[in-house]
C-alpha positions in Angstrom: 71.2 45.0 36.9 73.5 41.8 36.2 75.4 41.7 32.9 73.3 38.8 31.4 70.0 40.5 32.6 71.3 43.7 30.6 72.0 41.1 27.5 68.4 39.5 27.6 67.0 43.2 27.8 69.2 44.5 24.7 68.2 41.6 22.6 64.4 42.1 23.4 64.8 45.4 22.2 66.9 44.6 19.0 64.0 42.1 18.2 61.5 45.4 19.0 63.6 47.7 17.1 63.5 45.2 13.7 60.1 44.7 13.8 59.4 48.1 14.3 61.2 49.2 11.1 59.6 46.5 9.4 56.0 47.5 10.1 57.0 51.3 9.8 57.9 50.1 5.9 55.0 48.4 5.9 52.9 51.1 6.5 54.2 53.4 4.3 53.6 50.9 1.4 49.8 50.8 2.6 49.4 54.7 2.5 51.1 55.0 -0.7 49.0 52.2 -2.4 46.1 54.0 -1.0 47.0 57.4 -1.9 46.8 56.4 -5.2 43.1 54.7 -5.2 40.6 57.3 -7.0 37.2 57.6 -7.7 34.1 57.3 -5.4 36.3 55.9 -2.8 38.1 59.0 -1.8 36.7 60.0 1.4 37.3 56.2 2.5 40.6 56.5 1.2 41.2 59.8 2.9 40.3 58.7 6.1 42.4 55.4 5.9 45.3 57.5 5.0 44.9 59.8 8.2 44.7 56.5 10.1 47.6 54.9 8.6 49.4 58.1 9.3 48.5 58.2 12.8 49.5 54.7 13.2 52.6 55.8 12.2 53.5 58.2 14.0 53.0 55.9 16.9 54.9 53.1 15.7 57.8 55.9 15.0 57.3 57.1 18.6 57.9 53.6 19.8 60.8 53.1 17.5 62.6 56.3 18.6 61.8 54.9 22.2 63.3 51.5 21.6 66.6 53.3 20.2 67.0 55.2 23.3 66.5 52.6 25.7 69.5 50.7 23.6 71.5 54.0 24.1 70.8 53.7 27.7 72.1 50.3 27.7 75.2 51.1 26.2 75.6 54.0 28.6 75.1 51.9 31.8 72.0 53.4 32.4 69.3 51.3 31.6 67.2 50.3 34.5 66.9 53.8 35.9 64.5 56.1 35.5 65.6 59.3 33.2 63.7 62.1 35.3 64.2 61.3 39.3 66.9 58.4 38.5 65.7 55.7 40.8 65.3 52.5 39.6 62.5 51.5 37.3 60.9 48.3 38.5 61.8 44.9 36.5 57.9 44.1 36.4 57.3 47.4 34.8 60.6 46.9 32.7 59.1 43.3 31.8 56.1 44.9 30.2 57.4 48.0 28.5 61.4 47.5 28.1 61.8 51.0 26.2 60.4 52.8 29.1 62.4 55.9 30.4 60.5 56.5 33.7 59.6 55.0 36.9 55.8 54.4 37.7 55.3 57.6 39.5 57.3 59.7 36.8 55.5 58.2 34.3 52.3 58.8 35.9 53.2 62.6 36.3 54.0 63.1 32.6 50.7 61.8 31.6 49.0 64.1 34.1 
């Protein structure tokens, strides 16, 4: 992969990292404010907190994947499948720049 292409992916990933951090902070605020509510809405608040926590975990997983992708850039391994070592297609990287797997390995790991 060319240096200018790597730099472009790096900037995309840095943007994703920063927005993910902001979203995580927002979710924490929502969960904490919902947790303070009391009274007849306790059941809805509890369900809301559960949903927010699930979303927060998803965001944290994505944030960790973005950090790992940034590390692969620094290690000059970005764009290579971490499982089989083959090149990850550019079309896949355009959609999921933080993906560690080629299409075949991603499919195998999800089955």
